[in-house]
C-alpha positions in Angstrom: 100.4 95.3 94.8 103.2 92.7 94.5 104.4 91.6 91.1 107.3 89.2 90.8 109.2 89.2 87.5 112.2 87.2 86.5 115.2 88.9 84.9 118.9 89.0 84.6 121.4 91.4 86.2 124.5 92.2 84.1 127.1 94.9 84.8 124.8 97.3 86.7 121.7 96.8 84.6 118.6 94.6 85.1 116.8 93.2 82.1 113.3 91.8 82.8 112.2 88.6 81.1 108.8 90.2 80.6 107.1 93.5 81.3 104.7 93.6 84.2 101.2 94.3 83.0 99.6 97.6 84.2 102.9 98.9 85.8 104.6 101.8 84.2 106.5 103.1 87.3 107.2 101.4 90.6 109.8 101.0 93.3 111.6 97.6 93.3 113.4 95.3 95.6 116.0 93.2 93.8 117.2 89.8 95.1 120.3 88.5 93.3 120.4 84.8 92.9 123.9 83.5 92.0 122.6 80.0 91.0 120.9 78.7 87.9 119.3 75.9 90.0 115.5 76.2 89.5 114.9 75.2 93.2 117.1 78.2 94.4 115.1 80.5 92.1 111.8 79.2 93.4 112.9 79.5 97.0 114.0 83.1 96.5 110.7 84.0 94.9 108.7 82.5 97.8 110.9 84.3 100.3 110.4 87.6 98.5 106.6 87.2 98.5 106.6 86.2 102.2 108.7 89.2 103.1 106.4 91.6 101.2 103.4 90.2 103.1 105.1 91.1 106.4 105.9 94.6 105.2 102.5 95.3 103.7 100.1 95.6 106.6 97.5 98.1 107.7 99.6 99.2 110.7 102.1 100.7 108.3 99.6 102.7 106.2 100.8 105.9 107.9 104.1 105.5 106.1 102.5 105.2 102.6 102.6 109.0 102.0 106.3 109.4 102.9 
């Protein structure tokens, strides 16, 4: 499952703008965006979702239990 949530990184901590529904524990991939430009943020979100699709495929199912 892929859930994207906006947030802010400050001095080693990440504060989420909202809590993801139905998720109490999960691994994360963090992409830092050093721009307040909404187009940059949107582009980063799209790239993250595209990358996840490339990682999440049936051929990699053997690695799920590691």
